[in-house]
MIDOSE-1310 file (N, C-alpha, C; in nm, 2 decimals, decimal comma, always signed):
residues 56
mdns	-2,56/+8,87/+4,78/-2,60/+8,95/+4,93/-2,66/+8,92/+4,98; -2,65/+8,82/+5,14/-2,76/+8,82/+5,26/-2,73/+8,95/+5,35; -2,90/+9,01/+5,27/-2,98/+9,11/+5,36/-2,98/+9,13/+5,47; -3,08/+8,98/+5,52/-3,10/+8,94/+5,63/-3,04/+8,99/+5,76
kari	-3,15/+9,05/+5,87/-3,12/+9,12/+6,01/-3,14/+9,05/+6,11; -3,06/+9,01/+6,17/-3,06/+8,97/+6,33/-3,08/+8,98/+6,40; -3,16/+8,92/+6,51/-3,27/+9,00/+6,65/-3,15/+8,88/+6,76; -3,15/+8,97/+6,79/-3,10/+8,88/+7,01/-3,13/+8,95/+7,08
gvds	-3,16/+8,81/+7,17/-3,25/+8,87/+7,33/-3,16/+8,75/+7,41; -3,14/+8,89/+7,50/-3,05/+8,83/+7,66/-3,16/+8,81/+7,78; -3,13/+8,74/+7,89/-3,19/+8,72/+8,03/-3,05/+8,67/+8,06; -3,03/+8,75/+8,14/-2,94/+8,73/+8,25/-2,99/+8,79/+8,43
ggal	-2,94/+8,67/+8,48/-3,02/+8,65/+8,62/-3,04/+8,53/+8,69; -3,01/+8,51/+8,75/-2,97/+8,39/+8,87/-2,85/+8,32/+8,81; -2,80/+8,17/+8,84/-2,72/+8,07/+8,77/-2,66/+8,11/+8,61; -2,83/+8,09/+8,58/-2,81/+8,11/+8,41/-2,79/+8,20/+8,28
tdva	-2,77/+8,24/+8,21/-2,79/+8,41/+8,07/-2,89/+8,29/+8,01; -2,99/+8,30/+7,95/-3,02/+8,25/+7,84/-3,01/+8,36/+7,74; -2,97/+8,36/+7,58/-2,92/+8,33/+7,46/-2,99/+8,38/+7,32; -3,09/+8,46/+7,31/-3,15/+8,39/+7,18/-3,13/+8,46/+7,06
meya	-3,11/+8,40/+6,94/-3,09/+8,49/+6,80/-3,21/+8,48/+6,75; -3,26/+8,54/+6,68/-3,35/+8,49/+6,53/-3,29/+8,54/+6,39; -3,23/+8,44/+6,29/-3,19/+8,49/+6,21/-3,25/+8,40/+6,10; -3,30/+8,47/+6,01/-3,28/+8,37/+5,83/-3,41/+8,29/+5,82
gkil	-3,51/+8,32/+5,95/-3,64/+8,26/+5,96/-3,57/+8,17/+6,08; -3,49/+8,12/+6,15/-3,52/+8,02/+6,25/-3,44/+8,10/+6,37; -3,51/+8,05/+6,49/-3,47/+8,05/+6,64/-3,35/+7,99/+6,68; -3,27/+8,07/+6,71/-3,16/+7,95/+6,80/-3,12/+8,03/+6,95
stkv	-3,10/+7,93/+7,02/-3,10/+7,97/+7,22/-2,97/+7,81/+7,26; -2,97/+7,92/+7,37/-2,86/+7,86/+7,42/-2,89/+7,90/+7,57; -2,80/+7,87/+7,62/-2,81/+7,86/+7,80/-2,62/+7,88/+7,83; -2,65/+7,95/+7,95/-2,46/+7,95/+7,96/-2,45/+8,00/+8,14
ltny	-2,35/+7,98/+8,21/-2,33/+8,02/+8,31/-2,28/+8,14/+8,33; -2,37/+8,20/+8,39/-2,43/+8,39/+8,41/-2,27/+8,40/+8,53; -2,13/+8,52/+8,42/-2,05/+8,59/+8,47/-2,10/+8,66/+8,57; -2,10/+8,76/+8,70/-2,18/+8,84/+8,79/-2,08/+8,97/+8,79
stpe	-1,92/+8,93/+8,75/-1,82/+9,10/+8,76/-1,89/+9,12/+8,65; -1,82/+8,96/+8,51/-1,89/+9,07/+8,42/-2,00/+9,04/+8,29; -2,09/+9,01/+8,33/-2,24/+8,93/+8,22/-2,24/+8,93/+8,13; -2,18/+9,03/+8,06/-2,16/+9,05/+7,89/-2,07/+8,89/+7,82
aaif	-1,98/+8,92/+7,91/-1,87/+8,82/+7,86/-1,96/+8,64/+7,87; -2,07/+8,61/+7,95/-2,11/+8,50/+7,91/-2,22/+8,49/+7,78; -2,21/+8,64/+7,72/-2,33/+8,59/+7,60/-2,17/+8,56/+7,48; -2,10/+8,63/+7,52/-1,97/+8,60/+7,37/-1,89/+8,46/+7,46
rkrl	-1,86/+8,41/+7,49/-1,79/+8,34/+7,53/-1,90/+8,21/+7,47; -2,02/+8,20/+7,42/-2,08/+8,05/+7,35/-2,05/+8,08/+7,20; -2,02/+8,01/+7,12/-1,96/+8,09/+6,97/-2,17/+8,02/+6,91; -2,20/+8,09/+6,81/-2,31/+8,10/+6,75/-2,32/+7,90/+6,68
srls	-2,22/+7,85/+6,63/-2,22/+7,76/+6,60/-2,25/+7,65/+6,69; -2,27/+7,69/+6,81/-2,30/+7,61/+6,95/-2,44/+7,63/+7,03; -2,51/+7,67/+6,93/-2,66/+7,74/+6,96/-2,75/+7,61/+6,90; -2,83/+7,60/+6,94/-2,94/+7,45/+6,90/-3,01/+7,54/+6,86
iiga	-3,09/+7,44/+6,76/-3,21/+7,57/+6,65/-3,31/+7,46/+6,69; -3,43/+7,55/+6,74/-3,55/+7,52/+6,72/-3,64/+7,58/+6,66; -3,70/+7,57/+6,62/-3,83/+7,52/+6,49/-3,74/+7,53/+6,36; -3,68/+7,49/+6,33/-3,60/+7,45/+6,19/-3,67/+7,39/+6,08
């Protein structure tokens, strides 16, 4: 069983929303278009499998 915890950070402002996640020693990040009427929609629209891995 994997007991790793994920940490997620979001910066929503302007035309793009930045999403970053730290999990199992890796940092993943992406940018998505901001949805002004429902800002949280931009975060869930992007699948984790499409995030780019930084410093893996």
